[in-house]
N, C-alpha and C positions, 0 to 999 in steps of 0.2 A: 537903492539898488532898484532895478526895473521891475516894477509891479503894475503892468499897463491896465489890467482889468480889475485892479484893486482888490486882489484876493486876500491879501494881508490885513485889509480893513475889517475883516470879520474875525480876526484872531482874538481869543480870549486873553485875558490878563496873564496867565501862565504861559501861554504859547509866546506872547510878545516879550515876556521877561526872558525865556530860553533864547528866543531869537537874538535879542539885544546882547544878552550876556555872551553868547557864542561870537557875534559880530564883533564885539569889543575885545574878546579874547583874541581873535584872529588878527584885528588891526594893531593890537599892541604886542602879541607874542609870536605870532607867525609871520605876518607879512613883512616886517623888518628885515628878516635874515633867511627867508626860505629860498630866495633866488640863489644865495650863496650856498645853502645846503644842497640845492638841486645840482649846482655845478661841481661841488665836492663829492655829491654821491652819499651824503649822510643825512641821518634823521636826527632832529632836535631832541635827544633823548630827555632833556629836562621837562619836556611837554607831557610825557607819561603821567607824571604825578599831578602836574598841574591840571590836567583834564580830569583825573580822578578826584580831585579836591572840589572841581566844579561840578561833579556829577554827570559827566559827559558819557560814561560807559554803561550801556543798557539802562538808560534812564526810564524806558517805557515798560520795564519789568517791576514787579512789586515784591515787597519783603526783603529781608537780609540788608536793610539800610539803603534800599534803592528807591529813587524818587516815585515811580509809577507815574509817569506823565503821559499826556495823551499821544496817540501815534502821529497826529500832525506835529505836535511840539518835537518829536523825535526826528521826523522828517526834516523840519525847520533846522535842527541842530546840525544834521547832515549836510544840509544845503550850505549853511554858513561855514562849516569846517572845510568843505571842498572848494569854496570860493576862495580860501586861503591856500590849499594844495591838496591834491587826491591822496597824498601820502599821510597827511594828518587826518583826513576823513577815514582813510583804510585803517589806521591804527585804532580809531575809535569804533569803526564798524566791525573788525575782526574780533576786538576784545569783547564787544557787546553782543553782537548777532551771531558769532560763529563760535565763541567760547561761552561765554555767561548763558546765552540762551539755551543751548543744550544742557547744561548743567541744571539751569532752572527747570527746564521742560522735562528732562529724563534722569536727572540725578537723584540720588538717595538723600534723605535729611542731613546725614553726615557729610556728603560731598557738598551739598549747598552750604552748609554752616562753615565748611573748611575754605571753599574756594570764592564764594560770591562777594562776601565783604572785602576780601583783600583785592580781588580782581576789579571790584568796583571803585575802590579807592586808588587804584593804580600802584598798590604795593606790590602786586604780582602781575606779571604779564602772561598772557596765553596765546596760543596760535592754534590753527585748525589744519590738520593733516589729511587731506583727501586726494588731492592730485598726485599723481606718480609720473615717473619719467615716460613711461609708455602708455599711461592711461590718463587722458586729460578730459576730453568731452564725454568719454564713456566710462565715469567712474565706477559702474557697477562690475566692470571687468578687472577691477583692482587686483594686484598680485600680492600684496601685504597680507600676512597671515597671523592668526593667533591660534595657539595650541594649549590646551589645558595642561597644566603642571601643578599638581598639589592644589593648594588653595589659591591658585592664580593661573595666570596665562603667560606664554612666551610669545613674543612678538618679533617678527622678522619682516623685513621689507624696506622700501624707501619712500619718501614723499618729497615733491619738489614744488617750486614756486610758492613757498609758504611764507607769507607775511608774518614778521616778528620771530621766526624760528630762532635766529641766533641769540634773541634776548629772551626767550620765552622761559617761564618757571614750569608751565605746564602745557602740554599739547593734547588737544582732542584728537585723537588718531582713529580713524576708521579702518577696520581689517575684517578679513573673513575668518570666522571661528570654524577652523577645520575640525573641532572636537565635536561639533554639533551637526546633526542631520541637515543636509543641504548646504552647509558652509554659510549660514547667514551673516550678512554684514553687522557688526557690532561697534560700539564706541567705546573707547578706553581714555582714561585720564592718565596720561604719561608724563611724569615728572622728568624734566630733561636732565636731572643729574643722576639718574639711574645708571647702573651699568649696562653697557649695550646700547646706550642712546647716545648719538652724536648729532650735533647741528653745525652746519657750516653757511656762511654768507655766499650769495650770488653777487658778483661784482660786475663791473663794466655794463650795467645795464644803460639803454638809451631813453627808458622811459620810467616814469615813478622812482626818479632817483633819490628823492627825500623820503625814501621808505626803506625799511629793513627787510630784505627778502632772503630767504635761505631755504636749505634742504634739511630733512630730518632722515637719519640713518637708524635703522632698528636691527640689532644683531642679537637675537635670542634675548631680547630684554625682557625681564620678568616684570609683571604688573599684577598686584594683589586683586583678588576678587572684589575687594571693597573699592577698587577704582574703576569698575565696569559700569557703564551707564545702562539703564534699564530701558533698552530699545533694540530692536532687530530689524534689519532690512534697510533698504535704501531710504525709506521714509525719514530716518534719522538725519543723515546728512543733508537730504533734499529739503526738509523742513527748515533746517539752518539756512541754506542757501536762499530760500524764499524770504526770510528775515534780512538777509544782508542785500539781496537784490531790491528790496523795497527801499533801503537806505541808499543805495546806489542811485536809483531813478531820482531821488530828491537831491543827491549830491551833485549830479551832472547839471542840474539847473543852477546850482551856486556857482560851479565852475564858468558855465555860460554867461551867467549874468555879470560876473566879474570881468569876462573878455568884453562883454557889450559896454559896459560902464568905462572901461579903459579906452575902447575905440571911439565912444561917444566924446568923452572928455578930449582925446587927442584931436578928433576931427573939428571940434570947436575952437581949439588953441592953436593948431598948427596951421601956418598961412603959407599959401602958394599962390602965385599969380595974383598977389595983392589982396587976397581974402582967405578966410578960414576954408579949408578943404570940405568941411561939413556942408558948406553952401553948394557944392557941386552935385548935380543930380546923381551921378554914379555912386557917390559916398552915401547920399540920403537913401537911395535904393538898397544899399548894403545894410544900413542901420534899421530900415523899416523890415527887411527881411529877417534880420536877427532877432528884433523885438518880437515879430509875429512867431517865429519858430519857439522862442524861449517861452512866450506866453503859453503857446499850446502845450509844451512840455510841462509847464507849471500847473496848468489845469488838470493834466492827467495825474501828476503826483498828488494834488490836493483831492481828487476824486479816490485815488487808492486809499488816502488816509480815511475818508469816510467809510468806505467798504471794510477796511481793515478794523476800525474802531467798533463796528457793529457785528465783527465776525463772519462777513460775507466775502472777503477777499479770497480769490482763487490764484493759485500759482501761475496760471496761464496769463492772467491780468498783470501780475508782476513782470512776467516776461515780455509782455507788450511794452510796459513802461520802461523797463530797463533797455530793451532794444532801441525804442524811439528816443528816449532822452539822451542816452549816450551817443547815438548817432549824431543827434542834433548838436550835442556839445563839441563832438569831434569836428563837425563841419563849421560851426560857427566860431570855434577857436581859430580855425584856419582863415575864416574870413575877417576876423578882427585882426589877426597878425598881418594880413594883407593891407588892411588900412593903415597900420602903423609904418608901412614901408620898410626901409632898412632898419629903422630903430627897432622894429618888431622882432627881429632875430636876436636881440640881446636879452640878458637876463634882468635888464632894468624894467622890462615890461612883462606882465604875467602871460599874455595869450600863447607865445610859443611854448612856455612851460606847461600850460594847460593842455595844448595840442599834443605834445609828447606824452604827457600823463594819459591823456584819452585813449591813446593806442593800447595801454594796458587795460584801462577800464572797458574798453571795446571787447576785449579778449577774456578777462577773467569773470568769474562768476556766471559762466555760460557765455560762449562767444555769441556775435551777433547771428551768425548763420544757425546756431543751435536754437536760439530763441525764436528764429524763424519758423524752424520746424516744429517747435512745441506749439507756435500758434497755429501752423497749418494742420498739425493733427487735431488740435482742439476745434477748428473750424469745419474740418472735413470728416472727422472721425477715422481717418486713415493715417497710419503711423509710417513715417519715413525712416525709421530706425530698425524696422523688422523686414 
């Protein structure tokens, strides 16, 4: 895989092991069938437990049987999984950063003991309920509510575009507690088999097809007090999104690197006019531009790992990386597809699949435009949201 300025030469033994393990997993378990899953609109469900057995869920957290690896190692894992497919990385990212992280950060000891080991092993699946049909980029205006009822709460509302919702055992649902002054946002661990909880799949997607996406319906669903997370306000869900966006910044590099390697190999083997197409200046310029932009994004991801490891990483810096790296992967997957000519529109080659997936990744976890405004406010001190 492309590593033009030898960043991976500085990896420690653990980081190399995780990278190589994930790369081998993708080569053996993901790549052979992922094109067919994309065409069929299915997710390879057998990967859920396999990734759990390999420790791919929230490996950068500690305790409860979790590996507690470095932030760079976690990023490398996301990079290698997304080189296979964004749907596979999304499964690991949601399970780890959006479900296990809030339980680890805001959960009670009982909540942690109950859920973290099972989620980490892939024996249970979680999902993250924040986005609503009428509230996407402005989640603080959510309409989902929680009302105190005895020793628990009644939840009502709906969530949409929820990865893993149709197969989840537990949903981390964010709702406004109307029983408390100011109706603060609170997090609830909602078991999906409770009365009043429904999930259904969203079909006919044209992007992220090898991923299970759905909706959550809450109709006066009762959740006991013991399943409420110990956090109030938007800092709860937004801190989770920062964790997930960090992984996305790394994952986008993996998708782009896979596109580059496919294009480079094709350009050196495909012959037209009596010679490999890679010998023509137009094709070499494309490869040079791809390599440069991928390397720039790779440098940004590695710098974020350094900042995160020492506790200095700010959400705005993650926004910059998510914004830049996903845009890069979106554009470079298209460039790679172009180099493959007509063959590039088939499922036999990954760039078109990555290109389609990047339309989702460009949109979820904060759209490109929203991240632009986050950066703009941080740079000027002036909010475009008010």
